[in-house]
N, C-alpha and C positions, 0 to 999 in steps of 0.2 A: 575423795572429796576432803579438803582440809578445812577445818573450822578455826575460829579465832577466839581464844579466851585465856586469861590468867597467865600472862608472861611478864608484864612490866607493871609496876605500881605507880600511881600518880604521886607527885611530890607532896610530902607531908612534913609536919613539924613534930618533934618528939618531946612532949611536955610531961609533967608529973601530975597529971590529972586534967580533966576536961576543961575546968574553968581556968586553970593556970595556962593551959595550951592556947585557949582563945585569947587570953589577955596578951600573951607573947605575940601571937599573930597580929593582933591589932597594932601593937607597938611597932612591929616590923613594917607593916603595910603603911603606916603613917609616914615613914621615912623613905618610901620607895619613890624614885623619880617617875615622871610621866610615863605611862605605859607605852612600851615600844621605843622609848628614847634611847639614844646612843650611850647614856650614862648607866644603863642597866647593868652591863658587865662590870663597870667600875664599882657599882654599889653592892653586888652580890657577895664578893669575898670578904670585905671588911665587916659586913653585917653578920655573916656566918661566924667570923672569928670572935665577935663580941656577944653572940647569943648564948643563953644558958645551956644550949645543947652542944657545947664545945666537944670536938672530936667526932661529931656526927655530920654526915654529908647532907646537904639540902635535898638530895635525890636518893631515894632508896630503890634498889633494883633486886628483884628476887632471882633473876636469871644470871648465869655466870659472866656474860660479856658486859661488865659494868664499868663505867668510867667513874672512879672515885679518887679522892685525894687522900694519901696516907701521910702520917706525921713525918716520915723520912724523905718526902719529896722535896726537891730543890724548889726555891721560891719562884723561879722563872718558868716553871712548867705548869701549864694550866691544869692538867689532870693526867694521871697515869692510868693505864688500862690493866686491870687484873684479869687473869684468865684461868678457867678451870675446864675440866673435861665436861663436854655437853652430854646431858642425860635426858633422853626423850621420855620424861614422865608424863602422866596424864595432864598435869597442870601446864605443861609446856606444849603439848601437841596442839592446843588451840591457842593461837597467838593473840595476846591482848595486853594493853598497857595498864589495865586496872582490874582489881578484883571487884566482886559485886558490891561490896560495901565501901570501897575506897572512893573518896571524893576530893575535889580541889578545895583547898582550905579557904579560898575567898571566891566571891561570886564573879563569874566571867563577865567581861565587858560586852555590851551589845555591839554587833557588827553594823557600822554605818553603810547603808546601801541605798543608792539613789533610787527614788520612785518606788521603793518597796516598803516604806514605813519602818517602824521599829521592829526588829526581829527579836523575839523573846528567846533568850538562851536556853540551851538544853537543861532540863531538870537534872541536877548533878547526881541524884541517886540512881540514874539509869546508867548501866555500864556501857561504855563506848563500844566495846567489842560486839555487843548485840546489834548496834546500829550500823557499824562499819564492817559487817560480815562480808567476806569475799570468798566465793566458791572457786574450786578448781574445775575448769572445763576440760574434760578428757575427750579430745577429738579422736584419738586412736581407738577408743572403745567401739565406735561405729564402723570402723574399717579394719578388717582382719589383716590387711596388707601392712598396716602401720603398727602392728604389735611388736614392741621392742623386744619381747621375750623370744621372738623367733631367731634372734642372733644375727639378722641381716642388716641391722641398723646400729649405728653408734649414737647412743642417746646422750643428750646434754641439755642443761637449762641455761637460759640467758636472761639476765635481769638488767633493765635500764632504769636509772633512778637519779633524778635531780634532787640532791639532798639539802639544798638551800644553804649557801655559804653564810656564816655568822656575820661577816662584815657587811653583807647586803642587808641583813636584818637591821643592823645599826645605822646603815646609810638611809634606809627607807622605813623608819619606824611607823609611819602613818598607815602602811599596808598591814600592820600586825596589831592594831589597836584592839582587836577582838580577842587577842590571846592573853591568858594569864601570864604575868611576867616569868614565873618559875618555869613554864613550859617552853620559853624561849631561851632559857639558860643552856649554854653549849654542853655542859656536863650531862644534863638530863636528855638533851636531844641526841648526843653521841651514843649514850646507852641504848636509847630506843632504836636508833638507826642500825647499830651493830647487831642487836638482837633480832631485828627484822631480817637483816641480811643472813644471819646465821640460821634462822629458822627455815627460810625458804631455800637455803643451800644451793645457790646457783653455781654453775661451773664457769660461766663467763659473766663478769659484772662490769657494766658500763655506767660510770658515775659522772654527773655534771655538777657544776658549782661546788667543786672540791677546793676548799681554802688551803693554800699552800702550807702554812705552818701546821694546820691541823692534820694535813696529809702526812707530812714527814714525822711529826711527833706522836701521832696517835693512830690514824687510820691505817697507814701502811704497815706498821709493826703488828697491829692486831690482825689485819687481814692476812699477813704472812703466817701468823700462828694458826689461822684457819685453813692454811694450805694454798693461799693465793700467791701468785707472782704478779706484781703491779707495775704498770707503765703510766707515767703521769706527764701531762703537758699543761703548764700554766699559761693563762692568757698573756698576750704581749702588753707592752706599755706598763702602766702602774697598777694594773688589775691584780688582785690577790687570789683569785680562784682560777680553776681550770677543769680539765677533763682527765679521767683516768679509766683505763681498761685493766681489769684484773682477771686472771684465769687460773684455774686449778692446775697446779704443776704435775699432778698425777694423771691428768686427762689430756693435757695439751703441751706441746713444745713450741717455743717461739722460733719462727723462721726469720721474720723481719718486722721492724716497727718503724713507722713513718709519721712523725708529727707534721701537722699541716697548720701553717700560720696564714690567716686570711688578710692580715694587714699588709698592704703594699704601698710604700711611700709614693706620693704624687698622684695616686689614683683615688678619686673621690668615691668610686663605686666599691673600693676595697680599703676603706679608711677606718675600719673598726677592728678591735683587738680580739675578736673571737678566734677560736682554734678548733682543731679536730685531731683525731688519732686514727691511724689505720694499721692494723696488725695482721700478719699472715701467720696462722697457727697450724701446726700439724697434729691432728688427733692421734693419741697413743692407744694402740690396740693391745689387748691382753695377750699373754704368751700363747694361749691356745688358739689364737687367730694369727699366728705368725706367717701363714701362707696366704693371708688375705691382704688386700690393698684398700686404701681409703684416700680420698682427695683432701688436700689442704683446705682450710677455711679462712676466708678473709672477714675480719671483724672491724667495723668502723664505728666511731663514737664522736659526736659533736654537740655543741651548743650554739645555735645560730642566733644572730642579732635579734633583740626583742623589738625594737622600734617599728610599730605598725606602718609608719609613713615611709620607711625605706625598704620597700620590697625589692628594689633593684639591688641593694646590697645583699639581701638574703639570697637572691637568685644567684648572684655572682659567687657568694661563699659556698653555696651548694655545688655550683659547677666546679669549683676548685677541689672540693672534697671528692666529687664523682670522678674527676680526672685522676686523683691519687688512687682511688679504689680501682679504676680501670687499669692503671699501671700495675698495681699490686696483685690483682686477681687474675690477670691475663696469663694463660699458660703458653708453653712453647708452640703448641699447635694452633694458637689463635683463639681457642675456647677460653671460658672463664671457670674458675673454681667457684663453689658456692659462696655467697656473700650475705652477711648480716649487717644491717645498718641500724644503729640505735642513736637516740638522742632527743634533746629538746629542740625541736625545729621551729618553735614559735610561729606555727602555721596550723590552721585548722583543717580537718578533712574536707575534701572537695574544693579547697582553695587552688588557685593556679599553681602555686609551688608544690602542693601535695600531688596534683595531677601530673605535674612534670616528673616527679620522682616515680610515680606509679605507672604512668602511661608511656614514659620515655620520650615525650616531646611536648613542646609548648611554643605557641606563636605569641610573642610578647610585644611586638612593635605597636606602639600607641597605647599600651595598657597603663592606666594610672598606677603609680608605684604603691599606693596605699591599698590597692586591691590584691596584690600578689599573695599576701599571707591570709586573706580572709578575716582580718581582725578589725573590721570597720568600726565595731562598737567601742574599741579601745583607742580609736584615732579621732580625738576631739576636733582637731583642726587639720583636716586632710590637705596636704600640699598638692598643688596641681602638677607636680613632677610626673613626667611620663617616660616610659621605657622606650628608647629609640635604638634603631639598628646603627652600628653594632653595639651590643650591650657592654662589651669590654674591648679594649684595644688589642690589636694583634701582638703587641709587645709582651702581653701577659703569657703568650706561648700556649694558649689553649684554644682548640677548635670549637666550633659550634656543636660538635658531637661530644663535648666534655672529655676530650682526650688531649694529651700533650702532643704538640706539633712535632717535637723531636722524635717521639716514638713512632708517629705516623710516617715521618720521613725515613726513619731507619727501616721501617717495614717495606718501604718501596725502594730501598737502596739498590736492590738487585735489578730493578727495572731500568730501561733505557731512558735517559733524560736528554737525548739529543734535541728533542723538540718538546717544548712545554705544551701540555695538554690541558685545555680548559673545558670544564663542563658547561652545558647550556645554562644552568642556573647561575653559575659564576659570571658568565658574560652578561646575563640579563640584568644584573645589579647595576650595570653601567648605562642602561638605556635612558635614564633621566638625569645623568650627571651633568654638571655645568657645561662641559665641552659638547656633549651630545645635544644640548638644548640651544646651542649657538650656531648660527650659520657661518661657515668658513668664509673669510673675507675674499679669497681669490676664487670662490665658486661662482661659475657663470649663472646669472639669474635667468631662469626659465619659468615663466608663470605657470603655475599648476604642477611644476615638476620639482624645482629646487628651492621654492620659496616657503615650503612647509617647515614648521618648527614643532618638535614634540611638546605636548602639554604635560608638565609634571603634576601628578596627582597630589592633592593636599597632604595625604598621609606619608608621602615618600620623603625620606630624609634628604635635606638640601645638600648637606656636606657629607660625602661618602669617602671615608678614609680606607684606603687599601694599602696594607703593609707590603713592603718590598720583600716578598718571600720567594724562596727557590721553587716552591710548589704552591702557587696561589690557590689551586683547587682544594687544598687541605683546609684553608681558612674559611672559605664560604662555599661548601659543596652542596648546600641545600638552599631552600627558599630563604631569602634575606628576612631577618626578623624572627627567626625561630631557632630553638636550641633542642638538642636531642641527647640521649644516652642509650646504651644497649645492654644495660645490666639486668633488665627484666625483674624489677623489684615489686613486691606486693606486701601488704601489711599483715602482721600476725593477728591483729584485732579487726573487728567489724565496725567499730565506732558507733554501734547502735545496740540498745538493749531491747530486744523484741518483747520480752515479758513485761517490761514497763512502758514500752512505747516512747522511749526518749533516747537521747544520745548518751554515749559514755563520756565520762569526765576524768581528766587526769590532773587538772589544776583549777583554781578559782581566782584568777587575777582580778583584784578590785571587786570581789564578790560575785563575779560572773563566771559560771562554769564553762570550761572549754577543754578540748583535747589538743595538746601541742606536743605530747611525748609519743614516740613511736618505736616499734621494732619492725623494720622491713627485712625481708629475706628474699633471696633469688628463687624464681620459679620458672615454669615453662609457659610461654604464651600459647593460647589456643585461639582458633578462629572464632570470631564473634560477629555474626551478621546483624544482630538486633541492635546493639549499641555501638555505633560507629566510633564514638569518641571515648570509650572506656575499654581499655584492654582487659581481657580475661586471662586468668592463669590457672594452671594446675601444678601440683607439687612435682618437682623433678628429683634430683639426687638428694636435695635437702627437703625434709618433710616436717610439717608442723604437727606435733603430737598433742599438744595441750597448751592452755594458758590460764593465768589467774584472772578472774573476772574483774572488771572495773565497776565503778559506782556511778549513780546518777546525781544530778545537781541537787535534787530535793533531799536525798539521803545525806549528802555532805552538809547541806544547810542545817539539817536536824542535829548535826554534831557540831554546829557553830563554825563550820568552814574548816579551812586548812591554814596553818597547822593547828593541831589540838593535842590534848594529852595522849591520844592514841597514835596519831600520825605526826611525826616530828619534822616534817617538811611541808612546804606549800604545794608539793606534787605527790601524787600516788606513784608507787613503783609499778613497773610493768614486768611481767615474768612469763616467759614462754618456753615450752619444751620442744626440742627438735630431735629428729633422727637423721643421721647422715648415712647414706648407703655404703655398705661394705661389699667389695667385689673381689673376685679372684684375680690373681696376677695374669 
């Protein structure tokens, strides 16, 4: 069990006495722009340069991975990262951003929350690490077969973390009015984030909202010093952030990397600039296991569109990512290597999008778009847009099974194509098309025989577009209006805290706690007679060994929400430990 205490200190001013320090703070605070405004970053550096504590950084960090500015730094660099050898002393074993007596220099602003009255901020003398304590849940302890020490498993840790791009803070300052301005400073946040990553020491790190200039100038160089190899994909268009997957080079070797762009010109359902990354990694076994074999591992990371009203776009983005995962993870014999899917999916547990990922199927035809992600409370003016069949055009090149059509065709290239073979379900989609509902002009009219016209149901799409495909069965091989995938994914988290009787929380958009961040992994489906619409799983070659517990909404409220001096993002990190089976040749 890992505890949290004494790793990072809160921002402080260094004066020559208590009275002089308070006077300096008041003078500084009088010139601070409106809290959360985009002028904050422009204000911080000139103020520091003119303060009596010249040569001191506004943020002090006791642990080695600190972002500080040195006198020799060029003026165009935000901050350089100084590194030292990590020493696990007792003060570091428990991760925390504040010592017991450390406090924020000014009173925190109250969080505006509709229908909840005024929330009294946390008494600043209470250490944040005692409130935001997160336990390590050791799942392997209850199952001897999962014991990593047996040598039959390749153990590794995976972290998924939306680190909150600095540009997004400045673009939406109203979302962070509850935060003290110093805690929103990138130098302070960078130090906190790096120390958190280094303390939990993941072997695979999936990051979202990674600002491009911060990645190249600070994050990637520092993560490389920690032993990571990093792959980055910026969002398309004018967006300045993106996704990154980093892996320990002493544990994995890169086989392939596939960036996925969701924007497709001319398609409204794929009109946003979100992206994903799919990597195929080969675990590296130690020399004493030279006669053993281990499967490659497919790792995917994404940040899906936020807009609660455009669930159709979210579903299409996820289908694109799943098609790329299907392509990357499929082995020569048609089976799949283990898959781990991380990211901010902007969908809550048990939403239609979540069920699609976990259960492998979703009937979407006629569903309101704002219901797809389950974020109704964030959708103030729900649009009456409905999802209709087909969800995306055939020119996208993806089947309703979330597979690339070209791959499906190549799989059948050895089969005879002298005659086109159509499935029953494919033919049934034409039963209410316009031609089927019209009586042929040259048909002899026989009362009670040829005078009947099919009645098209109200829910049936009026215009059915069928692409001219060499194998039409590949496009619509199942019931119209549904999508499927065959990756057998389940969540590393339960999304519920039984000891507190409430749901787990990974973020608090607009002050409302929700789970939108996930670590999914491939498992083996088992027969479930009791719950027809919920697929049940058991661990296969990839086994879940443990996870870092999440927190409840009331606990995060007691720490004045996210971000705060302890957590420097508006999301909590997810961390899970896995074991991959090692077999004989």
